[in-house]
TORBA-373135 format. One record per residue (C-alpha): residue in three letters; residue number from 1; x, y, z. Coordinates in steps of 0.001 Angstrom, whole numbers, plus 500000, padded with zeros to 6 digits. Layout:
<recs>
<rec code="ala" pos="NUM" c1="X" c2="Y" c3="Z"/>
...
</recs>
This chain:
<recs>
<rec code="met" pos="1" c1="507576" c2="503730" c3="502680"/>
<rec code="lys" pos="2" c1="505504" c2="505650" c3="500377"/>
<rec code="his" pos="3" c1="504969" c2="504584" c3="496923"/>
<rec code="phe" pos="4" c1="507353" c2="507502" c3="495604"/>
<rec code="met" pos="5" c1="507744" c2="504530" c3="495189"/>
<rec code="gln" pos="6" c1="507464" c2="508076" c3="494701"/>
<rec code="asn" pos="7" c1="508064" c2="506396" c3="498028"/>
<rec code="ile" pos="8" c1="508937" c2="508290" c3="501178"/>
<rec code="phe" pos="9" c1="509868" c2="507538" c3="504773"/>
<rec code="ser" pos="10" c1="508578" c2="509941" c3="507367"/>
<rec code="ile" pos="11" c1="508513" c2="510650" c3="511129"/>
<rec code="lys" pos="12" c1="505876" c2="512411" c3="513133"/>
<rec code="asn" pos="13" c1="506601" c2="516097" c3="513578"/>
<rec code="ser" pos="14" c1="509067" c2="516742" c3="516404"/>
<rec code="asn" pos="15" c1="506752" c2="519211" c3="518094"/>
<rec code="asp" pos="16" c1="504082" c2="516531" c3="518151"/>
<rec code="arg" pos="17" c1="505589" c2="513115" c3="518798"/>
<rec code="ala" pos="18" c1="508443" c2="511415" c3="516979"/>
<rec code="his" pos="19" c1="506739" c2="509362" c3="514294"/>
<rec code="lys" pos="20" c1="508752" c2="508292" c3="511307"/>
<rec code="ile" pos="21" c1="507654" c2="507714" c3="507710"/>
<rec code="ile" pos="22" c1="509096" c2="505760" c3="504850"/>
<rec code="thr" pos="23" c1="507622" c2="506473" c3="501448"/>
<rec code="leu" pos="24" c1="507723" c2="504677" c3="498152"/>
<rec code="val" pos="25" c1="506733" c2="506320" c3="494909"/>
<rec code="gly" pos="26" c1="505951" c2="504048" c3="492081"/>
<rec code="ile" pos="27" c1="504366" c2="502928" c3="488910"/>
<rec code="lys" pos="28" c1="501298" c2="500790" c3="488609"/>
<rec code="ile" pos="29" c1="501094" c2="497860" c3="486276"/>
<rec code="lys" pos="30" c1="498820" c2="497754" c3="483287"/>
<rec code="leu" pos="31" c1="496006" c2="495342" c3="484016"/>
<rec code="lys" pos="32" c1="495363" c2="492400" c3="481806"/>
<rec code="lys" pos="33" c1="491825" c2="492418" c3="480528"/>
<rec code="lys" pos="34" c1="489894" c2="489329" c3="481565"/>
<rec code="asn" pos="35" c1="486942" c2="487817" c3="479767"/>
<rec code="tyr" pos="36" c1="484502" c2="487425" c3="482620"/>
<rec code="asn" pos="37" c1="482086" c2="485317" c3="480575"/>
<rec code="gln" pos="38" c1="484855" c2="482817" c3="479992"/>
<rec code="cys" pos="39" c1="485626" c2="482831" c3="483700"/>
<rec code="cys" pos="40" c1="482041" c2="482037" c3="484536"/>
<rec code="asn" pos="41" c1="482146" c2="479018" c3="482262"/>
<rec code="gln" pos="42" c1="485042" c2="477462" c3="484138"/>
<rec code="lys" pos="43" c1="483511" c2="475157" c3="486717"/>
<rec code="ser" pos="44" c1="486760" c2="474973" c3="488651"/>
<rec code="ile" pos="45" c1="486589" c2="478654" c3="489641"/>
<rec code="asn" pos="46" c1="485063" c2="479153" c3="493079"/>
<rec code="glu" pos="47" c1="483117" c2="482136" c3="494383"/>
<rec code="asp" pos="48" c1="486205" c2="483930" c3="495698"/>
<rec code="glu" pos="49" c1="488010" c2="483515" c3="492414"/>
<rec code="leu" pos="50" c1="485050" c2="484866" c3="490453"/>
<rec code="trp" pos="51" c1="484927" c2="487875" c3="492740"/>
<rec code="leu" pos="52" c1="488637" c2="488520" c3="492218"/>
<rec code="arg" pos="53" c1="488219" c2="488394" c3="488464"/>
<rec code="gln" pos="54" c1="485316" c2="490825" c3="488619"/>
<rec code="asn" pos="55" c1="487332" c2="493349" c3="490621"/>
<rec code="thr" pos="56" c1="490782" c2="493284" c3="489073"/>
<rec code="met" pos="57" c1="491277" c2="497065" c3="489213"/>
<rec code="glu" pos="58" c1="490993" c2="497617" c3="492971"/>
<rec code="arg" pos="59" c1="490780" c2="494139" c3="494528"/>
<rec code="met" pos="60" c1="493547" c2="491683" c3="493857"/>
<rec code="asp" pos="61" c1="495431" c2="488944" c3="495650"/>
<rec code="ala" pos="62" c1="499061" c2="489292" c3="494635"/>
<rec code="asn" pos="63" c1="499734" c2="485726" c3="495742"/>
<rec code="lys" pos="64" c1="497561" c2="484538" c3="492848"/>
<rec code="asp" pos="65" c1="499770" c2="485292" c3="489884"/>
<rec code="asp" pos="66" c1="497825" c2="482722" c3="487888"/>
<rec code="phe" pos="67" c1="494883" c2="485173" c3="488020"/>
<rec code="phe" pos="68" c1="496720" c2="488466" c3="487735"/>
<rec code="asp" pos="69" c1="499614" c2="489819" c3="485714"/>
<rec code="lys" pos="70" c1="502787" c2="488361" c3="487263"/>
<rec code="thr" pos="71" c1="504650" c2="491659" c3="486996"/>
<rec code="arg" pos="72" c1="501811" c2="493488" c3="488721"/>
<rec code="cys" pos="73" c1="501772" c2="490910" c3="491531"/>
<rec code="ala" pos="74" c1="505524" c2="491213" c3="492052"/>
<rec code="phe" pos="75" c1="505250" c2="495016" c3="492091"/>
<rec code="his" pos="76" c1="502700" c2="494926" c3="494916"/>
<rec code="leu" pos="77" c1="504528" c2="492251" c3="496902"/>
<rec code="asp" pos="78" c1="507845" c2="494096" c3="496655"/>
<rec code="arg" pos="79" c1="506455" c2="496936" c3="498807"/>
<rec code="tyr" pos="80" c1="505485" c2="494594" c3="501592"/>
<rec code="arg" pos="81" c1="508794" c2="492752" c3="501418"/>
<rec code="phe" pos="82" c1="510504" c2="496113" c3="501729"/>
<rec code="ala" pos="83" c1="508419" c2="496946" c3="504809"/>
<rec code="cys" pos="84" c1="509392" c2="493600" c3="506358"/>
<rec code="glu" pos="85" c1="512810" c2="495088" c3="507108"/>
<rec code="tyr" pos="86" c1="511135" c2="497090" c3="509901"/>
<rec code="thr" pos="87" c1="508422" c2="494845" c3="511304"/>
<rec code="glu" pos="88" c1="510122" c2="492084" c3="513269"/>
<rec code="gly" pos="89" c1="508600" c2="491879" c3="516745"/>
<rec code="lys" pos="90" c1="506399" c2="494920" c3="516086"/>
<rec code="asp" pos="91" c1="502661" c2="495516" c3="516284"/>
<rec code="val" pos="92" c1="501603" c2="496531" c3="512792"/>
<rec code="ile" pos="93" c1="498508" c2="498049" c3="511228"/>
<rec code="asp" pos="94" c1="498075" c2="497669" c3="507473"/>
<rec code="cys" pos="95" c1="495453" c2="500182" c3="506376"/>
<rec code="ala" pos="96" c1="493617" c2="499650" c3="503094"/>
<rec code="ser" pos="97" c1="494715" c2="496046" c3="503422"/>
<rec code="gly" pos="98" c1="492568" c2="494803" c3="500535"/>
<rec code="thr" pos="99" c1="492455" c2="491032" c3="500261"/>
<rec code="gly" pos="100" c1="494994" c2="490561" c3="503042"/>
<rec code="tyr" pos="101" c1="497966" c2="489183" c3="501155"/>
<rec code="gly" pos="102" c1="500207" c2="492004" c3="502399"/>
<rec code="ala" pos="103" c1="499311" c2="491526" c3="506048"/>
<rec code="asn" pos="104" c1="500246" c2="487885" c3="505611"/>
<rec code="val" pos="105" c1="503657" c2="488883" c3="504219"/>
<rec code="leu" pos="106" c1="504293" c2="491261" c3="507138"/>
<rec code="lys" pos="107" c1="503521" c2="488534" c3="509651"/>
<rec code="met" pos="108" c1="505110" c2="485488" c3="508025"/>
<rec code="leu" pos="109" c1="508119" c2="487035" c3="506288"/>
<rec code="gly" pos="110" c1="508445" c2="490204" c3="508362"/>
<rec code="arg" pos="111" c1="507967" c2="488352" c3="511674"/>
<rec code="ala" pos="112" c1="505685" c2="491028" c3="513069"/>
<rec code="asn" pos="113" c1="504349" c2="490362" c3="516535"/>
<rec code="ser" pos="114" c1="500837" c2="491097" c3="515307"/>
<rec code="val" pos="115" c1="499212" c2="492527" c3="512192"/>
<rec code="val" pos="116" c1="495778" c2="494107" c3="511912"/>
<rec code="gly" pos="117" c1="494452" c2="494740" c3="508420"/>
<rec code="val" pos="118" c1="491884" c2="497531" c3="508081"/>
<rec code="glu" pos="119" c1="489836" c2="497638" c3="504890"/>
<rec code="ile" pos="120" c1="486711" c2="499609" c3="504012"/>
<rec code="asp" pos="121" c1="485319" c2="497019" c3="501583"/>
<rec code="lys" pos="122" c1="483290" c2="494326" c3="503341"/>
<rec code="his" pos="123" c1="483830" c2="491584" c3="500759"/>
<rec code="ser" pos="124" c1="487590" c2="492155" c3="500844"/>
<rec code="val" pos="125" c1="487597" c2="491783" c3="504630"/>
<rec code="glu" pos="126" c1="485636" c2="488535" c3="504365"/>
<rec code="tyr" pos="127" c1="488065" c2="487228" c3="501764"/>
<rec code="ala" pos="128" c1="491064" c2="488242" c3="503903"/>
<rec code="lys" pos="129" c1="489691" c2="486568" c3="507019"/>
<rec code="lys" pos="130" c1="489008" c2="483370" c3="505104"/>
<rec code="asn" pos="131" c1="492363" c2="483183" c3="503351"/>
<rec code="tyr" pos="132" c1="494825" c2="484926" c3="505682"/>
<rec code="gly" pos="133" c1="493226" c2="485339" c3="509112"/>
<rec code="lys" pos="134" c1="495424" c2="483225" c3="511365"/>
<rec code="asn" pos="135" c1="498148" c2="483267" c3="514035"/>
<rec code="gly" pos="136" c1="498260" c2="486926" c3="514963"/>
<rec code="ile" pos="137" c1="496758" c2="488278" c3="511739"/>
<rec code="asn" pos="138" c1="493349" c2="489903" c3="512094"/>
<rec code="phe" pos="139" c1="491145" c2="491862" c3="509715"/>
<rec code="ile" pos="140" c1="488413" c2="494383" c3="510397"/>
<rec code="gln" pos="141" c1="486224" c2="496619" c3="508283"/>
<rec code="gly" pos="142" c1="487019" c2="500274" c3="508835"/>
<rec code="ser" pos="143" c1="488226" c2="503577" c3="507415"/>
<rec code="ile" pos="144" c1="491547" c2="505383" c3="507720"/>
<rec code="leu" pos="145" c1="489498" c2="508461" c3="508615"/>
<rec code="glu" pos="146" c1="488104" c2="506850" c3="511776"/>
<rec code="leu" pos="147" c1="490268" c2="504000" c3="513000"/>
<rec code="pro" pos="148" c1="488690" c2="501900" c3="515790"/>
<rec code="phe" pos="149" c1="491804" c2="501768" c3="517964"/>
<rec code="met" pos="150" c1="493121" c2="503495" c3="521050"/>
<rec code="asp" pos="151" c1="495900" c2="506060" c3="520820"/>
<rec code="asp" pos="152" c1="499473" c2="504744" c3="520611"/>
<rec code="ala" pos="153" c1="498368" c2="501258" c3="519573"/>
<rec code="phe" pos="154" c1="500925" c2="500366" c3="516882"/>
<rec code="asp" pos="155" c1="504657" c2="500468" c3="516185"/>
<rec code="ile" pos="156" c1="504335" c2="500410" c3="512396"/>
<rec code="phe" pos="157" c1="501654" c2="501822" c3="510104"/>
<rec code="thr" pos="158" c1="501752" c2="500564" c3="506512"/>
<rec code="ser" pos="159" c1="499399" c2="501912" c3="503874"/>
<rec code="phe" pos="160" c1="500167" c2="501497" c3="500196"/>
<rec code="glu" pos="161" c1="498359" c2="503351" c3="497410"/>
<rec code="thr" pos="162" c1="495913" c2="504949" c3="499851"/>
<rec code="ile" pos="163" c1="496518" c2="508675" c3="500313"/>
<rec code="glu" pos="164" c1="495633" c2="509485" c3="496704"/>
<rec code="his" pos="165" c1="492154" c2="507972" c3="497249"/>
<rec code="ile" pos="166" c1="491167" c2="509973" c3="500353"/>
<rec code="asp" pos="167" c1="489499" c2="513391" c3="500085"/>
<rec code="asn" pos="168" c1="490321" c2="514484" c3="503624"/>
<rec code="glu" pos="169" c1="494117" c2="514503" c3="503633"/>
<rec code="thr" pos="170" c1="494397" c2="516226" c3="507009"/>
<rec code="lys" pos="171" c1="492143" c2="513757" c3="508797"/>
<rec code="gln" pos="172" c1="493884" c2="510670" c3="507479"/>
<rec code="phe" pos="173" c1="497284" c2="511907" c3="508655"/>
<rec code="ser" pos="174" c1="495796" c2="512836" c3="512016"/>
<rec code="glu" pos="175" c1="494542" c2="509266" c3="512456"/>
<rec code="val" pos="176" c1="497899" c2="507810" c3="511439"/>
<rec code="lys" pos="177" c1="499668" c2="509903" c3="514080"/>
<rec code="arg" pos="178" c1="497058" c2="509139" c3="516712"/>
<rec code="val" pos="179" c1="497343" c2="505350" c3="516565"/>
<rec code="leu" pos="180" c1="501137" c2="505238" c3="516176"/>
<rec code="lys" pos="181" c1="503264" c2="504926" c3="519278"/>
<rec code="asp" pos="182" c1="505871" c2="507556" c3="520074"/>
<rec code="gly" pos="183" c1="508695" c2="506930" c3="517601"/>
<rec code="gly" pos="184" c1="506422" c2="504818" c3="515408"/>
<rec code="leu" pos="185" c1="507110" c2="504360" c3="511713"/>
<rec code="tyr" pos="186" c1="504693" c2="505212" c3="508882"/>
<rec code="ile" pos="187" c1="505485" c2="503364" c3="505634"/>
<rec code="leu" pos="188" c1="503414" c2="504371" c3="502628"/>
<rec code="ser" pos="189" c1="503372" c2="504589" c3="498868"/>
<rec code="thr" pos="190" c1="501644" c2="506697" c3="496235"/>
<rec code="pro" pos="191" c1="501924" c2="507009" c3="492437"/>
<rec code="asn" pos="192" c1="504330" c2="509603" c3="491102"/>
<rec code="asp" pos="193" c1="502300" c2="512302" c3="489338"/>
<rec code="trp" pos="194" c1="500118" c2="509973" c3="487276"/>
<rec code="lys" pos="195" c1="497197" c2="511334" c3="485348"/>
<rec code="ser" pos="196" c1="494395" c2="509974" c3="487523"/>
<rec code="asp" pos="197" c1="491662" c2="510398" c3="484956"/>
<rec code="val" pos="198" c1="493599" c2="508111" c3="482625"/>
<rec code="ile" pos="199" c1="495238" c2="505665" c3="485019"/>
<rec code="asn" pos="200" c1="492706" c2="505236" c3="487809"/>
<rec code="pro" pos="201" c1="489367" c2="507044" c3="488125"/>
<rec code="his" pos="202" c1="489338" c2="506392" c3="491885"/>
<rec code="his" pos="203" c1="492236" c2="508774" c3="492578"/>
<rec code="val" pos="204" c1="491169" c2="512144" c3="493997"/>
<rec code="arg" pos="205" c1="494631" c2="513753" c3="493783"/>
<rec code="met" pos="206" c1="498142" c2="513140" c3="492534"/>
<rec code="tyr" pos="207" c1="501464" c2="513772" c3="494242"/>
<rec code="thr" pos="208" c1="504685" c2="514973" c3="492701"/>
<rec code="tyr" pos="209" c1="507957" c2="514458" c3="494511"/>
<rec code="asp" pos="210" c1="507953" c2="518042" c3="495814"/>
<rec code="lys" pos="211" c1="504284" c2="518022" c3="496779"/>
<rec code="leu" pos="212" c1="504695" c2="514745" c3="498634"/>
<rec code="lys" pos="213" c1="507709" c2="516004" c3="500591"/>
<rec code="thr" pos="214" c1="505905" c2="519197" c3="501551"/>
<rec code="thr" pos="215" c1="502717" c2="517396" c3="502561"/>
<rec code="leu" pos="216" c1="504495" c2="514828" c3="504692"/>
<rec code="ser" pos="217" c1="506904" c2="517222" c3="506360"/>
<rec code="asn" pos="218" c1="503935" c2="519225" c3="507626"/>
<rec code="asn" pos="219" c1="502892" c2="516162" c3="509607"/>
<rec code="phe" pos="220" c1="505921" c2="513905" c3="510035"/>
<rec code="gln" pos="221" c1="509680" c2="513818" c3="510047"/>
<rec code="ile" pos="222" c1="510686" c2="512295" c3="506715"/>
<rec code="ile" pos="223" c1="513376" c2="509650" c3="507062"/>
<rec code="lys" pos="224" c1="513747" c2="508396" c3="503518"/>
<rec code="ile" pos="225" c1="512088" c2="508489" c3="500096"/>
<rec code="tyr" pos="226" c1="512428" c2="505684" c3="497578"/>
<rec code="asn" pos="227" c1="511528" c2="505204" c3="493952"/>
<rec code="gln" pos="228" c1="509836" c2="501979" c3="492922"/>
<rec code="asn" pos="229" c1="509590" c2="500698" c3="489374"/>
<rec code="ser" pos="230" c1="507744" c2="497658" c3="488129"/>
<rec code="gly" pos="231" c1="510024" c2="496824" c3="485236"/>
<rec code="thr" pos="232" c1="507005" c2="496569" c3="482948"/>
<rec code="pro" pos="233" c1="508184" c2="496879" c3="479325"/>
<rec code="asn" pos="234" c1="506573" c2="499455" c3="477021"/>
<rec code="arg" pos="235" c1="504853" c2="501132" c3="479963"/>
<rec code="ile" pos="236" c1="505273" c2="504904" c3="479782"/>
<rec code="glu" pos="237" c1="505001" c2="505372" c3="483571"/>
<rec code="asn" pos="238" c1="507837" c2="502878" c3="484117"/>
<rec code="his" pos="239" c1="510338" c2="505081" c3="482230"/>
<rec code="asn" pos="240" c1="512121" c2="501970" c3="480915"/>
<rec code="gln" pos="241" c1="513449" c2="501224" c3="484404"/>
<rec code="pro" pos="242" c1="514100" c2="497708" c3="485760"/>
<rec code="arg" pos="243" c1="512047" c2="496263" c3="488594"/>
<rec code="ser" pos="244" c1="513578" c2="497863" c3="491675"/>
<rec code="ile" pos="245" c1="513267" c2="499971" c3="494810"/>
<rec code="tyr" pos="246" c1="516038" c2="502542" c3="495217"/>
<rec code="ser" pos="247" c1="516755" c2="505818" c3="496988"/>
<rec code="thr" pos="248" c1="515059" c2="508893" c3="495527"/>
<rec code="thr" pos="249" c1="517220" c2="511903" c3="494675"/>
<rec code="asn" pos="250" c1="516627" c2="515286" c3="493068"/>
<rec code="asp" pos="251" c1="518097" c2="513839" c3="489902"/>
<rec code="asn" pos="252" c1="516112" c2="510597" c3="489614"/>
<rec code="his" pos="253" c1="512693" c2="511282" c3="491142"/>
<rec code="asn" pos="254" c1="511079" c2="511671" c3="487728"/>
<rec code="leu" pos="255" c1="512003" c2="508067" c3="486919"/>
<rec code="ala" pos="256" c1="509655" c2="506593" c3="489522"/>
</recs>
């Protein structure tokens, strides 16, 4: 499920192995600005909470909607809830797993057999292990460009808001295909043609609906593409759409 939400579903190329992909294409939520000095003066805030407040752009725990914008939290959780439709009894890898809240959703709500979260940021992995590492949920530090797993290790590969951050597009897709079992499902998301220099300086490329379809179909068999909207009012990238995930068409893809 890609985040065209523009989100797209996709399957590994038939002349390779049958790997499927679901993609969501979507809109990010405007971050609330936090006064860090005020945070530091609150004795009740622990070390983890201070770290979350310091890193609101790229490191968040969507289960803590008292820290983060509630609409933004719901937007992030909706992707994982969507993926839960496919994870029951499956071995799942969640790449770029951040603080681990999504892996927890896939295991507890999605009833996955096992979930491994892979995250490049050491502090995020430590936070995830502390808060969500339990009962078949594990977290390791690693990169999507060099995953520390054997071939054909997972049934489901989830990775939300990742592909636009990675310079080596070819290598990341190669690793996804390598660790997925034959017939495995790749569920991902990416923003829909946002201006990266304005929205997020960490993005190295943007995807339009057409570019995303072309890129994925060179590597996978696309099953389904979905739009995702946050429902955030007065947010230009939301196109005045309600909070939702719905099938992408040639007529509505610009609304994601």
